[in-house]
C-alpha positions, 0 to 999 in steps of 0.5 A: 841306088842301094838295094837289098830287097830281092837279093836278101829275099833270095838269101832267106829262101835258100837258107830256110824257105820263105817266112810267109808260110809253107811254100816252094820258091824259085828265083831267077836272081843269080847269087854266087857263093861269094855273095855277101847275102846280108848286104848286097849292092845292085847296080841301077840297071839290075832287074831281079825276079822272085817267085813264091808258090804256096801249098793248098791245105786240102783238108781244112774247113776255113772259118770264113764269113758268109759261107759254110754250114750254119747252126740253127735255130736262134730266136732273136725275140727271146729274152736271154740273160746270156749270149746265145751266139758266144760259142759258135765260132769255137764250134766251127760256125761263122753263120747262124740261122736266126729269126724273129717270130712275131706270131704272138703279135698278129693283131698288135700294130705296135711291138712292145718295147721289151721285144724290141730290146730283146732283138737289139740285145741278141743282134748285138751279141751276135756281132760281138761273137763274130757270127753273122746271121741268115735272117728271117721274120715269120708270123706263122708256124703252120699251114693252118694259121693265117697271114698277118694283115699288110697294115700290121706288117708294114707297121712292124717293119717300120719299128724294126727298121732302125734296129736292123740298120744299126746291126746290118753288119751282123746280117749276112743275108735276109730271107724275104720271109714274113708271109706264108707258112714259116715265112716260106711263101706258101699257103698264103691267106688274107692280103697275100692270098691269090684271091686278093685282087692286090696280092701281087702288089702286096707280095712285091711290097715285102721285097721292096720293103727289105730293099728299103730297110737293108739296101746293101743286103741280098734278099733270098726268096723261096722259088724262082717262079715267085721272082719272075712273077713279081719282078719279071714278066708277071703273068701266072705263077710258073709261066716261063720267062727270064725277064727277072733273071740277073744279067751281067749288065745289072749284076751288083746294081740297085736293080731289085732283080739283082738283089734277089737270090734263093733259099731252097729249104728242101734241097734233094728231097725229090726231083722238084725239091718239094715244089721248089721247081714245078714238076713239068718244068724242072730244068728251065727253072733250075737253069734260071736259078743257076744263072742268078746264083753266079751273082746272088746267094743260094743256101738252105737245108735238106728236109729228108731222104726221098722215097723210092728212086728219089732216095738216090738224089741225096747221095754224095755223087749227086749232092756234090754236083748239085751244090757246085752247079747251083753255087751253094754258099751255105746249108743247115748243119742241123737238118735233116739229120738223115741226109747229113748222116748219109753224107758222113757215111758216104764220105762227102760231108767234109768235101761239102763243108770245105767248098760251100761258098768261096774257097780262096787259094793263093797260088803264087807270088811274083816280084820283079824289082828294078832300081826304083821299086818292085812290082808285086803280082799275086795269083788267087783261085776260088775253088769253092762252089760260089763267089762271096756275096758280100764284098770285102775290102782288099789291101796289101800290107807291108809291115815291120816293127817300125812301119806299116804301109797299106795299099788299098785295092779297087777289088770287088770280091763278089766277082771272084767267081768259082773256078776262076783265077784272079791276079792282084798287082801292086807297085811299091816305090822305094821312094815311098818307104824306108827301104833300108829295112826288112818287112813282111808282106800281107794280103788282107781281105775283109776286116775284123770278123769279116777277115778272109783266110786263104785255104793254104798252109801256115799263112794266117796272121791272127793278130793282123787278121791277114794272110802272110805272103812273104817275110824278110822282104 
C-alpha cells in the first residue's frame, strides 16, 4: 500500500513544527537526509509512530460553558427592549445568575401573559448571546415576608414548565429556590413552616417538581441537611446520616439523590458559612458535600469578611484549598466586593478564575501507523476544581477543504474528574478515507455555545469550534 501519512507529518515537524498549535514533537520514524519528504513510499510491513506534546497556557481564563465567575443579577420577568445578556461573553462571562421574582403574584393563581412573554423573550436572548443561566425562582425578598401557598406555587410552575423546557439548553443549573427568604430555604412560613404537619412533603415536592420540569438538569439546594432530611434518612434537620449522599452506583442516574448539588451563598464568611453547616457538626456535613460535589455541582457567592479570627477564612491560602477540596464550579463575580478585592490584593483571584469548574489540558497526541490505518491516542488532564456537570458530545474530526470525517466518541465528560487524566483513542482506517490527501485533526467537545476549549496555547479553531491537534496529517 502507498502511504504518506506519518512520514509526511515528520517532514512537516522537522521543518516548521506541527500546525496544531504550540507544541513539541518527537518521532520514532526514521527519515534520512535523502528521503523524498513530500512523497514517501512505505512498505506494507512498516510501522511508524509520532508523538506531539502540547504546551499548557498557564495564564488564561478560558471561556468555557458551565464554569467560572458569573455575572449577577438578571431578572427574567422584566420587560426590556434590549438584550440584557448581549455583552456578557465579551466581558468574560459564560454564566449569569438570573431569577424570576414572583413576589407580586403571591396571591395570584395565574401569571399574566405579559410576564410569561417577558420570561420567554429574556431566555431567548440569553440563548442567542451564548450565555447559560444559574436559575432560580423566588417569591420573597426578606425574612419578614411570607411563603406563597403550595397551591399557587404548583399552578405557577405548571405555567412556566413549557417555557423552561423550550429553553432548557439555556439553563446551566437550577437552584431549588421558590421557598424561604430570597428562595434560600430558610425562615419558612405557611405550608412550608416546621409547624405545618405536611412541611416535609411540601418541601420535597419542590425538588420533585424541578425533576419533572427539567429532568436533565442538576438541582442545587442550600444545605446538605435539607437534602438528607428530604431525600435520605429523614429525621430531624441536622441528624447525622449519609443515606442521601451520591454514591458511584447512583451517580448520573435518575435517582433524585444523584440530581441534587449545592449553592453556598455565604462561603468563607465564618466557620459555618453562616449556617450552611451546623456549628457542632461542621466536618461531617462538609465531608457530605465534598462527596456529592464529585458528581454534582456546587457554586455560590461570598457574603463578606468575617469578624475577628473568622476574617482569615477568606484569605487566599484558605480559599484556594476550599474551592479545590469542595469542587467549586462557579462563583458570583459581583458579591461580596470586599472578599473579591481581598483575593485580588493577595494575588489569588486569577488562580480561582482559571480553575473554577473544569480546566482541560491536552498533554500529548500519539499516532501509530501501519499499512491499514492509524491509531490515535490523545491524553487530556482536568486541572480544574471540578468535573463538568453537564455532559458534552465528543468527536474526533479529520478535515480538509474537500472532505470532513467525523468520529463520535462514547464519552461522558462528567466523568473527567479533577486532577485525573483521560486517554481518548480512535482508529482511522485508510480504506474509509481519501488517504491521498492531507488533513487537519481536531477534537471537538460540545457544540456551538457549549463548545469546550483546551487550556493550551494556539489550539482553538473558532470557525469549527474545535481544538486543533495536528495539521498536514
